[in-house]
C-alpha positions as a LaTeX table, in Angstrom:
\begin{tabular}{lrrr}
\hline
Residue & $x$ (\AA) & $y$ (\AA) & $z$ (\AA) \\
\hline
Met1 & $-10.90$ & 12.96 & $-36.78$ \\
Ser2 & $-11.21$ & 16.75 & $-36.40$ \\
Arg3 & $-8.40$ & 18.61 & $-37.71$ \\
Asn4 & $-8.44$ & 20.72 & $-34.35$ \\
Arg5 & $-8.53$ & 17.87 & $-32.25$ \\
Leu6 & $-5.37$ & 16.91 & $-30.33$ \\
Arg7 & $-4.23$ & 13.34 & $-30.61$ \\
Val8 & $-3.86$ & 11.57 & $-26.93$ \\
Asp9 & $-2.19$ & 8.18 & $-26.55$ \\
Leu10 & $-2.72$ & 6.23 & $-23.42$ \\
Leu11 & $-0.18$ & 3.53 & $-23.13$ \\
Ala12 & $-1.51$ & 0.25 & $-22.04$ \\
Leu13 & 0.58 & $-2.08$ & $-20.26$ \\
Pro14 & 0.13 & $-5.81$ & $-18.81$ \\
Glu15 & 1.81 & $-4.63$ & $-15.52$ \\
Ala16 & $-1.10$ & $-1.67$ & $-15.03$ \\
Thr17 & $-4.75$ & $-1.64$ & $-13.86$ \\
Ala18 & $-7.53$ & $-0.99$ & $-15.95$ \\
Ser19 & $-8.99$ & 1.60 & $-13.78$ \\
Val20 & $-6.27$ & 4.61 & $-14.03$ \\
Leu21 & $-6.05$ & 3.71 & $-17.94$ \\
Tyr22 & $-9.88$ & 3.92 & $-18.16$ \\
Gly23 & $-10.15$ & 6.77 & $-15.71$ \\
Leu24 & $-8.03$ & 9.12 & $-18.13$ \\
Tyr25 & $-9.49$ & 7.66 & $-21.20$ \\
Asp26 & $-12.96$ & 8.95 & $-19.52$ \\
Leu27 & $-11.97$ & 12.10 & $-18.62$ \\
Phe28 & $-10.32$ & 13.03 & $-22.01$ \\
Val29 & $-13.38$ & 11.71 & $-24.22$ \\
Ser30 & $-15.72$ & 13.65 & $-21.88$ \\
Ala31 & $-13.98$ & 17.07 & $-22.32$ \\
Gly32 & $-16.32$ & 19.29 & $-24.41$ \\
Arg33 & $-18.75$ & 16.36 & $-24.71$ \\
Asp34 & $-20.35$ & 15.73 & $-21.21$ \\
Trp35 & $-20.97$ & 19.46 & $-20.16$ \\
Arg36 & $-22.24$ & 20.85 & $-23.22$ \\
Val37 & $-24.66$ & 17.49 & $-23.58$ \\
Leu38 & $-26.20$ & 17.38 & $-20.07$ \\
Met39 & $-25.79$ & 21.09 & $-18.82$ \\
Glu40 & $-26.46$ & 23.13 & $-21.99$ \\
Gly41 & $-28.24$ & 20.81 & $-24.43$ \\
Gly42 & $-25.64$ & 21.58 & $-27.16$ \\
Glu43 & $-24.12$ & 19.27 & $-29.44$ \\
Pro44 & $-20.53$ & 17.39 & $-28.14$ \\
Glu45 & $-17.52$ & 18.95 & $-29.43$ \\
Pro46 & $-14.78$ & 16.45 & $-27.94$ \\
Leu47 & $-11.38$ & 18.41 & $-27.57$ \\
Phe48 & $-9.30$ & 15.14 & $-27.88$ \\
Asp49 & $-8.68$ & 12.27 & $-30.17$ \\
Val50 & $-8.18$ & 9.55 & $-27.53$ \\
Arg51 & $-6.30$ & 6.16 & $-28.33$ \\
Val52 & $-5.29$ & 3.13 & $-26.33$ \\
Val53 & $-1.87$ & 1.87 & $-27.97$ \\
Val54 & $-0.26$ & $-1.11$ & $-26.58$ \\
Ala55 & 3.39 & $-2.35$ & $-28.12$ \\
Gly56 & 2.68 & $-4.93$ & $-31.10$ \\
Gly57 & $-0.91$ & $-3.66$ & $-31.28$ \\
Gln58 & $-2.37$ & $-6.91$ & $-30.04$ \\
Pro59 & $-5.06$ & $-7.34$ & $-27.33$ \\
Leu60 & $-3.56$ & $-8.27$ & $-23.79$ \\
Arg61 & $-5.01$ & $-8.59$ & $-20.26$ \\
Met62 & $-4.00$ & $-5.82$ & $-17.61$ \\
Ala63 & $-2.74$ & $-6.66$ & $-14.29$ \\
Asn64 & $-6.21$ & $-6.55$ & $-12.39$ \\
Gly65 & $-7.71$ & $-9.11$ & $-15.19$ \\
Val66 & $-9.38$ & $-6.70$ & $-17.39$ \\
Pro67 & $-8.88$ & $-7.43$ & $-21.33$ \\
Val68 & $-7.93$ & $-4.58$ & $-23.32$ \\
Val69 & $-8.50$ & $-4.21$ & $-27.05$ \\
Pro70 & $-6.05$ & $-1.29$ & $-28.31$ \\
Asp71 & $-6.91$ & 1.13 & $-31.08$ \\
Asp72 & $-3.40$ & 0.81 & $-32.46$ \\
Gly73 & 0.22 & $-0.06$ & $-31.80$ \\
Leu74 & 3.17 & 2.06 & $-31.28$ \\
Gly75 & 4.04 & 3.34 & $-34.56$ \\
Gly76 & 2.56 & 7.02 & $-34.51$ \\
Ile77 & 3.63 & 10.03 & $-32.79$ \\
Pro78 & 0.63 & 11.80 & $-30.82$ \\
Asp79 & 0.65 & 15.13 & $-29.71$ \\
Leu80 & 0.22 & 13.98 & $-25.88$ \\
Leu81 & 0.97 & 10.49 & $-24.61$ \\
Cys82 & $-0.07$ & 9.64 & $-21.40$ \\
Ile83 & 1.50 & 6.51 & $-19.29$ \\
Pro84 & $-1.34$ & 5.53 & $-16.53$ \\
Glu85 & 1.16 & 3.49 & $-14.61$ \\
Val86 & 3.91 & 0.68 & $-14.19$ \\
Leu87 & 2.28 & $-2.02$ & $-11.70$ \\
Leu88 & 5.68 & $-3.64$ & $-10.45$ \\
Ala89 & 6.92 & $-4.06$ & $-6.78$ \\
Pro90 & 9.29 & $-1.32$ & $-5.65$ \\
Gly91 & 13.28 & $-2.36$ & $-6.67$ \\
Leu92 & 11.77 & $-4.98$ & $-9.00$ \\
Pro93 & 14.61 & $-4.96$ & $-12.00$ \\
Val94 & 12.95 & $-3.18$ & $-14.99$ \\
Arg95 & 15.99 & $-2.97$ & $-17.25$ \\
Gly96 & 15.30 & $-4.75$ & $-20.75$ \\
Arg97 & 11.64 & $-5.29$ & $-19.80$ \\
Phe98 & 10.16 & $-2.34$ & $-21.57$ \\
Asp99 & 12.59 & $-2.00$ & $-24.51$ \\
Ala100 & 9.67 & $-1.28$ & $-27.14$ \\
Glu101 & 8.09 & 1.33 & $-25.18$ \\
Thr102 & 11.03 & 3.28 & $-23.67$ \\
Ala103 & 12.29 & 3.20 & $-27.73$ \\
Trp104 & 8.78 & 4.94 & $-28.63$ \\
Leu105 & 9.03 & 7.25 & $-25.66$ \\
Gln106 & 12.34 & 8.50 & $-27.37$ \\
Arg107 & 11.15 & 8.89 & $-30.27$ \\
Cys108 & 8.21 & 10.90 & $-29.15$ \\
Arg109 & 10.34 & 12.96 & $-27.36$ \\
Arg110 & 12.37 & 14.02 & $-30.33$ \\
Ala111 & 9.04 & 14.60 & $-32.12$ \\
His112 & 8.15 & 17.32 & $-29.11$ \\
Thr113 & 5.24 & 15.02 & $-27.91$ \\
Val114 & 4.00 & 15.77 & $-24.45$ \\
Leu115 & 4.98 & 13.29 & $-22.22$ \\
Ala116 & 2.42 & 12.68 & $-19.26$ \\
Thr117 & 2.59 & 10.15 & $-16.50$ \\
Ala118 & 0.45 & 8.88 & $-13.35$ \\
Cys119 & 1.84 & 7.26 & $-10.51$ \\
Ser120 & 4.55 & 4.97 & $-11.27$ \\
Gly121 & 4.46 & 5.58 & $-14.80$ \\
Ala122 & 7.43 & 7.69 & $-14.20$ \\
Ile123 & 9.81 & 4.80 & $-14.22$ \\
Leu124 & 9.33 & 4.21 & $-17.68$ \\
Leu125 & 10.30 & 7.83 & $-18.48$ \\
Ala126 & 13.61 & 7.11 & $-16.10$ \\
Glu127 & 14.18 & 3.88 & $-18.19$ \\
Ala128 & 14.18 & 5.97 & $-21.43$ \\
Gly129 & 16.77 & 8.23 & $-19.94$ \\
Leu130 & 14.21 & 11.22 & $-20.25$ \\
Leu131 & 14.49 & 12.38 & $-16.70$ \\
Arg132 & 18.24 & 12.51 & $-16.23$ \\
Gly133 & 18.96 & 15.81 & $-14.64$ \\
Lys134 & 15.37 & 16.89 & $-13.91$ \\
Glu135 & 12.80 & 17.24 & $-11.20$ \\
Ala136 & 10.22 & 14.45 & $-10.76$ \\
Thr137 & 7.71 & 12.86 & $-8.91$ \\
Thr138 & 5.68 & 9.21 & $-8.40$ \\
His139 & 3.68 & 7.31 & $-6.21$ \\
Trp140 & 5.30 & 7.64 & $-2.62$ \\
Leu141 & 5.94 & 3.83 & $-2.75$ \\
Phe142 & 8.45 & 4.34 & $-5.72$ \\
Cys143 & 10.28 & 7.58 & $-4.84$ \\
Glu144 & 13.16 & 5.41 & $-3.69$ \\
Thr145 & 13.18 & 3.42 & $-7.00$ \\
Leu146 & 13.06 & 6.74 & $-8.99$ \\
Ala147 & 15.72 & 8.42 & $-6.91$ \\
Ala148 & 18.32 & 5.63 & $-7.95$ \\
Tyr149 & 18.08 & 6.65 & $-11.48$ \\
Pro150 & 21.08 & 8.91 & $-12.49$ \\
Glu151 & 20.40 & 12.67 & $-11.57$ \\
Val152 & 16.65 & 12.38 & $-11.09$ \\
Arg153 & 15.55 & 14.87 & $-8.50$ \\
Val154 & 12.31 & 13.56 & $-6.97$ \\
His155 & 9.84 & 15.36 & $-5.22$ \\
Pro156 & 8.07 & 13.01 & $-2.87$ \\
Arg157 & 5.48 & 15.77 & $-1.45$ \\
Arg158 & 4.36 & 16.92 & $-5.20$ \\
Val159 & 1.37 & 15.66 & $-6.62$ \\
Leu160 & 2.28 & 17.18 & $-10.24$ \\
Val161 & 5.70 & 18.35 & $-11.48$ \\
Glu162 & 6.27 & 19.72 & $-14.75$ \\
Thr163 & 9.90 & 19.77 & $-16.20$ \\
Asp164 & 11.68 & 20.15 & $-19.51$ \\
Gly165 & 9.99 & 23.14 & $-20.57$ \\
Gly166 & 6.77 & 21.78 & $-19.95$ \\
Arg167 & 7.01 & 18.75 & $-22.11$ \\
Ile168 & 7.10 & 16.44 & $-19.35$ \\
Val169 & 4.14 & 16.33 & $-16.80$ \\
Met170 & 4.17 & 13.77 & $-13.78$ \\
Ala171 & 1.56 & 13.02 & $-11.08$ \\
Gly172 & 1.93 & 11.54 & $-7.75$ \\
Gly173 & 0.46 & 8.39 & $-6.42$ \\
Gly174 & $-3.27$ & 6.92 & $-6.26$ \\
Thr175 & $-5.78$ & 8.90 & $-7.77$ \\
Ser176 & $-3.60$ & 11.93 & $-8.36$ \\
Trp177 & $-4.26$ & 10.60 & $-12.26$ \\
Gln178 & $-7.37$ & 12.80 & $-12.03$ \\
Asp179 & $-5.27$ & 15.79 & $-11.29$ \\
Leu180 & $-2.82$ & 15.10 & $-14.16$ \\
Ala181 & $-6.02$ & 15.04 & $-16.41$ \\
Leu182 & $-7.71$ & 18.28 & $-15.24$ \\
Tyr183 & $-4.30$ & 19.72 & $-15.70$ \\
Leu184 & $-4.03$ & 18.49 & $-19.12$ \\
Val185 & $-7.42$ & 19.51 & $-20.11$ \\
Ala186 & $-7.23$ & 23.04 & $-18.78$ \\
Arg187 & $-3.45$ & 23.16 & $-20.59$ \\
Phe188 & $-4.48$ & 21.81 & $-23.80$ \\
Gly189 & $-8.31$ & 23.02 & $-23.61$ \\
Cys190 & $-9.40$ & 25.28 & $-21.31$ \\
Val191 & $-9.63$ & 25.81 & $-17.68$ \\
Asp192 & $-13.37$ & 26.29 & $-17.94$ \\
Glu193 & $-13.69$ & 22.56 & $-19.15$ \\
Ala194 & $-11.42$ & 21.44 & $-16.56$ \\
Met195 & $-13.71$ & 22.69 & $-13.93$ \\
His196 & $-16.53$ & 21.41 & $-15.86$ \\
Leu197 & $-15.22$ & 17.85 & $-15.47$ \\
Ala198 & $-14.26$ & 18.42 & $-12.00$ \\
Lys199 & $-17.97$ & 19.43 & $-11.08$ \\
Leu200 & $-19.55$ & 16.69 & $-13.02$ \\
Asn201 & $-17.20$ & 13.88 & $-11.46$ \\
Leu202 & $-16.87$ & 15.26 & $-8.08$ \\
Ile203 & $-13.05$ & 15.47 & $-8.42$ \\
Asp204 & $-11.42$ & 17.45 & $-5.44$ \\
Trp205 & $-7.92$ & 18.86 & $-6.28$ \\
His206 & $-5.01$ & 17.10 & $-3.85$ \\
Asp207 & $-3.56$ & 20.41 & $-3.00$ \\
Val208 & $-2.05$ & 18.82 & 0.03 \\
Gly209 & 0.01 & 16.76 & $-2.01$ \\
Gln210 & 0.68 & 12.83 & $-1.46$ \\
Gln211 & 2.76 & 13.02 & 1.89 \\
Pro212 & $-0.13$ & 12.36 & 4.17 \\
Phe213 & $-1.09$ & 9.51 & 2.34 \\
Ala214 & 2.28 & 7.73 & 2.43 \\
Val215 & 3.47 & 5.24 & 4.92 \\
Leu216 & 6.62 & 6.65 & 6.14 \\
Ala217 & 8.39 & 3.54 & 8.07 \\
Arg218 & 10.60 & 1.46 & 5.94 \\
Ser219 & 10.11 & $-2.12$ & 5.90 \\
Arg220 & 13.30 & $-2.74$ & 3.80 \\
Gln221 & 14.62 & $-6.44$ & 4.41 \\
Val222 & 18.34 & $-6.04$ & 5.18 \\
Asn223 & 21.43 & $-8.69$ & 5.12 \\
Asp224 & 22.99 & $-7.28$ & 8.04 \\
Ala225 & 22.26 & $-9.51$ & 10.70 \\
Ile226 & 23.09 & $-7.11$ & 13.40 \\
Ile227 & 21.11 & $-4.20$ & 12.28 \\
Gly228 & 18.00 & $-6.47$ & 11.52 \\
Arg229 & 18.01 & $-7.71$ & 15.30 \\
Cys230 & 18.04 & $-3.98$ & 16.01 \\
Gln231 & 15.04 & $-3.31$ & 13.83 \\
Thr232 & 13.39 & $-6.26$ & 15.47 \\
Trp233 & 13.75 & $-4.54$ & 18.70 \\
Ile234 & 12.90 & $-1.06$ & 18.10 \\
Ala235 & 9.61 & $-2.07$ & 16.43 \\
Gly236 & 8.43 & $-2.88$ & 19.93 \\
Asn237 & 10.49 & $-0.28$ & 22.03 \\
Tyr238 & 10.57 & 3.11 & 19.83 \\
Arg239 & 8.35 & 4.64 & 22.86 \\
Ile240 & 11.22 & 4.69 & 25.27 \\
His241 & 13.68 & 7.24 & 26.30 \\
Ser242 & 16.80 & 7.20 & 24.22 \\
Pro243 & 16.18 & 4.17 & 22.05 \\
Val244 & 19.06 & 4.98 & 19.84 \\
Ser245 & 21.31 & 4.45 & 22.76 \\
Thr246 & 19.93 & 1.12 & 23.46 \\
Met247 & 20.05 & 0.04 & 20.14 \\
Leu248 & 23.88 & 0.78 & 19.98 \\
Glu249 & 24.40 & $-1.14$ & 22.96 \\
Leu250 & 22.45 & $-3.94$ & 21.74 \\
Ser251 & 24.65 & $-4.05$ & 18.23 \\
Gly252 & 27.71 & $-3.91$ & 20.28 \\
Leu253 & 29.28 & $-1.64$ & 17.54 \\
Ser254 & 31.06 & 1.54 & 17.86 \\
Glu255 & 28.86 & 4.63 & 17.48 \\
Arg256 & 30.27 & 5.71 & 14.28 \\
Asn257 & 30.26 & 1.90 & 12.84 \\
Phe258 & 26.65 & 1.40 & 13.89 \\
Thr259 & 25.31 & 4.43 & 12.39 \\
Arg260 & 27.14 & 3.76 & 9.11 \\
Arg261 & 25.81 & 0.39 & 8.72 \\
Phe262 & 22.10 & 1.40 & 10.16 \\
Arg263 & 22.19 & 3.68 & 7.31 \\
Ala264 & 23.49 & 1.53 & 4.61 \\
Ala265 & 21.07 & $-1.22$ & 5.33 \\
Thr266 & 17.70 & 0.91 & 6.18 \\
Gly267 & 18.66 & 4.29 & 4.01 \\
Leu268 & 17.95 & 6.46 & 7.30 \\
Ser269 & 20.07 & 7.30 & 10.13 \\
Pro270 & 18.81 & 5.30 & 13.47 \\
Met271 & 17.11 & 8.39 & 14.82 \\
Glu272 & 15.20 & 8.95 & 11.48 \\
Tyr273 & 14.17 & 5.60 & 11.63 \\
Val274 & 12.89 & 5.83 & 15.08 \\
His275 & 10.75 & 9.22 & 14.07 \\
Thr276 & 9.24 & 6.88 & 11.07 \\
Leu277 & 8.20 & 4.53 & 13.38 \\
Arg278 & 6.58 & 6.84 & 15.97 \\
Leu279 & 5.07 & 9.11 & 13.50 \\
Glu280 & 3.34 & 5.87 & 11.75 \\
Glu281 & 1.93 & 5.09 & 14.96 \\
Ala282 & 0.81 & 8.50 & 15.82 \\
Lys283 & $-1.24$ & 8.67 & 12.59 \\
Gln284 & $-2.94$ & 5.42 & 13.59 \\
Leu285 & $-3.66$ & 7.07 & 17.25 \\
Leu286 & $-5.03$ & 10.22 & 15.52 \\
Glu287 & $-7.49$ & 8.27 & 13.03 \\
Val288 & $-8.96$ & 5.72 & 15.73 \\
Ser289 & $-8.85$ & 7.66 & 18.98 \\
Thr290 & $-9.76$ & 10.85 & 20.63 \\
Gln291 & $-6.89$ & 11.55 & 22.72 \\
Ser292 & $-5.33$ & 14.84 & 22.65 \\
Val293 & $-2.61$ & 15.84 & 20.35 \\
Glu294 & $-0.33$ & 16.28 & 23.91 \\
Thr295 & $-1.21$ & 12.74 & 24.75 \\
Val296 & $-0.58$ & 11.04 & 21.34 \\
Ala297 & 2.77 & 12.65 & 21.20 \\
Trp298 & 3.59 & 11.03 & 24.78 \\
Glu299 & 2.22 & 7.64 & 23.75 \\
Ile300 & 4.67 & 7.35 & 21.08 \\
Gly301 & 7.56 & 8.71 & 23.04 \\
Tyr302 & 7.66 & 12.55 & 22.63 \\
Glu303 & 7.62 & 14.25 & 25.97 \\
Asp304 & 7.60 & 17.80 & 24.16 \\
Ala305 & 4.35 & 17.94 & 22.35 \\
Ser306 & 5.48 & 21.28 & 20.51 \\
Phe307 & 8.46 & 19.23 & 19.10 \\
Phe308 & 5.99 & 16.34 & 17.96 \\
Gly309 & 3.91 & 18.76 & 16.10 \\
Arg310 & 6.38 & 20.57 & 13.93 \\
Leu311 & 8.05 & 17.15 & 13.07 \\
Phe312 & 4.70 & 15.70 & 12.23 \\
Arg313 & 3.77 & 18.67 & 10.04 \\
Arg314 & 7.20 & 18.38 & 8.19 \\
Arg315 & 7.24 & 15.18 & 7.31 \\
Val316 & 3.43 & 14.57 & 6.77 \\
Gly317 & 2.39 & 17.91 & 5.29 \\
Leu318 & $-0.20$ & 18.41 & 7.79 \\
Thr319 & $-0.64$ & 19.49 & 11.40 \\
Pro320 & $-1.63$ & 16.45 & 13.66 \\
Ala321 & $-5.22$ & 17.97 & 13.99 \\
Gln322 & $-5.71$ & 18.64 & 10.30 \\
Tyr323 & $-4.50$ & 15.04 & 9.84 \\
Arg324 & $-7.10$ & 13.50 & 12.36 \\
Arg325 & $-9.76$ & 15.98 & 10.50 \\
Arg326 & $-9.14$ & 14.53 & 7.06 \\
Phe327 & $-8.68$ & 10.74 & 7.88 \\
Gly328 & $-10.33$ & 10.30 & 11.40 \\
Gly329 & $-13.61$ & 11.23 & 9.86 \\
Leu330 & $-12.97$ & 9.06 & 6.84 \\
Arg331 & $-12.21$ & 5.88 & 9.21 \\
Arg332 & $-15.20$ & 6.65 & 11.35 \\
Ala333 & $-17.45$ & 7.01 & 7.87 \\
Leu334 & $-15.91$ & 3.85 & 6.44 \\
Ala335 & $-16.41$ & 1.98 & 9.65 \\
Asn336 & $-20.08$ & 2.85 & 10.08 \\
Arg337 & $-20.79$ & 1.99 & 6.79 \\
Gly338 & $-19.43$ & $-1.29$ & 7.29 \\
Asp339 & $-21.53$ & $-1.79$ & 10.83 \\
Glu340 & $-24.50$ & $-0.60$ & 8.62 \\
Ala341 & $-23.86$ & $-3.26$ & 6.05 \\
Glu342 & $-23.14$ & $-6.02$ & 8.77 \\
Gly343 & $-26.37$ & $-5.18$ & 10.82 \\
Gly344 & $-28.36$ & $-5.25$ & 7.52 \\
Arg345 & $-27.58$ & $-8.83$ & 6.90 \\
\hline
\end{tabular}
C-alpha cells in the first residue's frame, strides 16, 4: 500500500444490503483511477486503500443474499470508517446485537478515525454512544428510532450532516450514500476528483434533501383502542370539514384527554395527523393526475390553496408544482417503459 493512500474500512453486516456496501467500494477505489485511465490515458493513481471488514473476519451472507468475503476483521484502526446501513425494521431492539461493532467504533473514535454512515448506519453510532448531544441524520424511516437515543438532535430533511468537529459524517436515506462518497472523496482527495466521479457515474447531488421522498403519514400500530378506532375512521374521512371535531366526538373523551392520548399513541397531534394523511394523498394526485394545484388542495380537504401550498412546501421541501415536475415525470417515464415492455412480449 502506498504510504500516501488513505485507509478506508467499509463495515459489512448481515443486516445490510450489498448494493450500498459495494457501491461505496466502487466509488472509493475509482477515485484517482477511472478518470485518469479512461479520459486522460494515464496510469491509475488510487487515492484510497479500501477494505471490507467484518466482526470475526469470516465470510457472511448479507440481507439480500449476496456473499461477502471480507479483507479483514475489526482489529485495525483505519483513517476513515464507513458504515453502509443497518437493515432492521424501525423500532426493532438493537441493544446488545452489535456489541463487537460498537466497541470497535468506540476504539476508532478514540484514535480519531473519521466515522461516516449512510442511510440507517447512524443507528450504530448512536448505539456506541457517539451521537449524544450531537446533530444527526439518517434515512427518513429511521428518524424516530434515532431520535429516541439520549440528546440526539435529528435533522430529517438534511441529506448530509457533519458533526463532532468533522469526525462524524452522516448521509440520509436511499442513494444519498453517493453524496456521502463524493463528499468524502472531495474532502480527503480533491474536489476535481469528486466531480470526475460524478460525471463518469452520472451522480446527481440530492440538493433538495430527502424529505420529498419520505412517507409523511405514520402507520404506527397503537394499543389504545379508542385512538385506533379514530385512526381507522380518519383514514377514509380526512377530506371532510373539521375532521378533528368528529374524531373527538367519536372518541367520547374530553378534548384535553383526547389530544393527550392521540399524541401518546401516534406521536402527532390530531391535526398534524390529518395533515400527514392529506399531504400523502396530495403527493399521489400530483404524481398521477394533471389537476391544478387548487383542485388538488380542494380534493384533499383544503379550501385555501395558498395555505395548502405553504404547508406542502414546509413539510415536503418542495412546492406542489416542483414536486409534480420531479416525481410526476418519473412516474410517467416508468409507466411508459412498463407499457413498452408489455407490448414487446
